[in-house]
C-alpha positions, 0 to 999 in steps of 0.5 A: 281318877288315876290312882298311880301305883294301885293295881292295875287287873289289866296289866299283863306280865309278859315275860309270865304269858312268855314263860306259861306258852314256853310249857306247851312246846317241844323242847320243854315237854321233850321228857314226855312220849308223846304217843301217850297223851294218858300219862302227860304230867304238863297237862294235867299240871297246867290244868290244876295251875290255873287255880292254885297259884302256888302250882302255877309259880311253881310251874313257870318257874320250872319253864324259866329254869328249862329256858335258862339251859337252851339259851347262853345269852339270857342264862343269867335272866331266866335262872333268877326267874326261875329261882325268884317263882320257886320262893315265891311258890313254896311261900304261897304253899306255906301260907295256904298251909295244906299239909293239914290234911291230905283228902282225896280233893287235894291230893293231886295239888300236893303231889304235884307241887312237891314233885314239881318243886324236887324236880326243880331244884334236883335238875338245877343243881345236875345242871349248875352246880360245877365247881367241883365234886364236893360243892356238888355233893353239899348240894346234891344231898341238900336237894336230895333231903329237900325232895324227900321231906316234900314227898313224905307229905303225900305217902298217907294218900298214895292210894288216892292218887293212883285212883286219880288223873295221875294213876296212869303214870305211877302205874305205869312206873311201877310196871316198869320198876317190877319188870320181870323180863327186863332184869339187867346186871349194871349194878353187879360190880357193885355188889361187888363193892359192897361183899368187899367192904365186908371185911372192913371195920370201917364200914359199918353194918348198918352202912353196907346195908344203905348201900345194897337198898340203894343199889338194889333200887338202882338196878330197878332203875335201870331194868325200867329204862330197858323195859321201856325201850329207849321211850321217855316213859322211863324218865319218872323212873330215873327222877325217882331213885333219889327217892328210893335210895334210903336216907342212910345212903344220902347221909354217907354220900353226904360224908363222901364215902367212896362207895357212896360215890361209886354208887353215884357214878353209876347212877350218873350212866343213867343221867348221861344217857339222858343227855338230850334231855334239858333236864339232865344234859351233861350231867351225868359225864360232869359226874362220872369223870368227876367221881372218877378223878376224886378217888384212887386206884383202889376204887377205879375197878369198881368204875370201869362199867360207868368209864366204859359207858362214856368212852363207847359214846365218844367212839360212836362219836367219833365214827359218825363225824368219820 
């Protein structure tokens, strides 16, 4: 007897199979270091996703997001799938309610899902929110709040994660962030901005402290990227800065304070350096150019470094074409 409309366990969804297959392609995994299989989180994620439905849905959502960045004809289709699959992933996560207790058995699942959702929303914003600076900042700060909130859940089990299969990746990122031999000066102008604001009564002490903390961690990310020597292993550090930046800084950015925007323009340099990765695309250039246009002449002095990075790349591209 054939019951039409009943669930058919043999009915394969070819779109989902295609999305899963895409996860192991070189384009999707372009942000991973090919010579370091011990730190490839995609492989680890896929292994756990096979038994955890909310992980699988989030992984397929990210695959759809990546495909949306590589095709014009099917962009709307894949973006729709990315959003729908992530919404389903979050719904399944809430139904599973795993946050009641973080244990050695579920801490890896918690971290993979939290970071997966956060990075997905962050990258979706970087790639597609281009209506203007105000709408971008509104969406960006919202994503940061979600990202930070989800990762806060697993803070209590960080020591467990370091001893898990994710340990090599997490420890390597820590080593890069704390590298003493790769200290740079990319954020020197930002320190000058905060020093100059000390005499401005419109910038209260707690705001200056929020800026200082965010600049300190931003320079650490620049140092980590330098220590990585051009390899992909520095990418997690770039994605970590929005979490390391203080919640006070996120609030100031939401208010579109000039100092916060200047800091964001410097962060955009890191995004621009990773423009060949689907995660970032041309988001760095978009942010630098948009922020520079939005701030008046008083702030242009502090934006020389991001502007110089764009000019140097343009000159380099012109010489190659010539």
